[in-house]
N, C-alpha and C positions, 0 to 999 in steps of 0.2 A: 109244619116245618118250624124248626127252631129259628128264631129271628136274631142271629148274630149279625150285628150291623157293621157297616164299614167303619164307623167310629170305634166299635169294639175291636175290630181287626187292627186298625191303625194304632190304637192305644196300647196294644201288646208290644213289649220291648223287642221281640223277635221280628215282628212285622215292621216296626219302625226302623230298625237297623237295616234290614234288607231292602225295603221299599225305597228308603232314602238313597241307598247305594245305587239302585237302578233308575232313580228319578221319580220323585214324588209327584211332580207335575204331570209326567207321562202316565203314571198309574191312575191319577184322578181323571185326566183327560180321556184315557182309554175306557175307564169305568163309565164316564158320562156318555161316550159314544156307544158303548155296549148297551146302556139303558135304552137309547133311541133305536138301535138296531133290533134289540129284543122286542120292543113294543111293535115294530113293523113286522117282525117275523113270528110273532105270537110265541116267543120263548119266554120262560119265566124270568122276569127282570131281576129278581133278587139273586138268582144263580148267576146270571150273566154279569151283573155288576160286581159281585164278589170275585168271580173268576178273572174278570178284566182287571180289577184293582190289584189282584195278587199275581197276575200273569208273569211278571218278571222278577218274582221274589227269589228265584234261583240264580240270578246273575252273579257271575264272578267278575273280578276286575282283570282286565287283560292289558296291562301296561308293559311297554317295551323297556329296553335298557335305558332309553333316553327319558323315561318318565311320562311319555305321551301314550295315549290310548292306541293300541295296536289293533286296528280294525281287521286287518288281514288275519292275524293270529286268532282273533275272536271268531271270525267267520269260519275258519278252518277247524277250530277245536271246541266250539260252543256246544254245551249240553244243558243250558240254563233251564230249558223247559222240563227236562227230566228231574233235575234237582228241585226246581220250583214246585212241581206237582207233589213231590214227596214232602217238602217243607210246608206247603200250603195245607195239605191234607192233615198233617200232624197238628198244625196250628188250629185249624177249624175244629178238629175233634177235641182238642184241649179246651177250646172256648165253648164247647157244647153244641156244635152244629150237628144236625141230623146226619147220621152216617151215610145214608144214600145220597143226600145233597153234597156232602163233603167229597164223596167219590166222583160225582158228576162234575163238580167244580175242579177237582184235581185232574180229571181226564181232559177237561177243556184247556187247562193250563198246559198239560203235556202236549196237546196237539195244536196249540195256538201258532206254532211256527213249524215249517218243514225244513229248517236249516240243518238239522241233524239226521233227518230221515233219508233212507234210500229213495231214489226216484221211483215214481209210480203213482197210481191213483189211490187215494185214501178216501174212504167214505166218512165224512164228518157228520156228526149229529147237528141239528139246528143250533144247539147251544155252543158247540165247538166252533161252528161256522161264525156265529155272532162274535165270539171272543177274537177269533182270527181277523175278522173284518175290522173290528174296533182297533186292534193293534195296528194293522196296516194303515188305517185312516189317520193314525197319530205318529207314524214314523217319519223321520227326516233322514236325509242322506248321511252316511258315515256314522250313524248312531247318535246324532246330535240331540235327538229327542230325550235322551237320557240325561242331558245336561241343562235342560230348561229349569230355571230356578223359580221357586214359589216360597213366599214366607209362610210361616206356621199359621198365622191368623187366617189368611186367605185359604190355605189348605183345609183347615178345620171347617171353615164356612162352607166350602164346596162339598166336603165330605158329609156334613150334616144336611145340607140341602139335598144331596143325592139320596141320603138315607130317607128323608121325608118323601121324596118322589117315589122311591121304591116301595115304601110302606103303603102309600096311597094306591099305587098301581098293582101291587101284589094282592091286595084284598080283592080287587076287581078280577085279576087273573085267576085267583083261586075259586071265586064264585063261578066264573066261566068254565073252568076245568071240571067242576063238580057235576 
């Protein structure tokens, strides 16, 4: 597996722009949660962390005429997971991610929410389930999780720390899978 790190992802101007738009603290917190859920579920932590970090990269802004966030309009018209899966896949490939891994990550992003899907049962893979659970674990009412602030220094510290954890755990995971 090509080891494109969270730091590599966050350092790219496209990721920086869109992750900050949807909430950098939320992206990092969701990636941290995904790491722990992945370890418990025997899901490859590197894939889970990348998918969770990028899961909201497709968000649009949904502001009403008064300049305030229009949560009703967002819930009614949201397709961020579709746009995010495409945007993340393109970014991952551009950075040299293994194509199979890029596809798995993109599909986990596509299916991290059911807000745009017709009702019915959908069979998620373990990776997709981990990313969905991690997102749900970090949600706040009315989308407030997208507005939690974090300074750049703390963000980079948490990203690098998570990269280190992923690197250590991935070696063990790959040995176990062989």
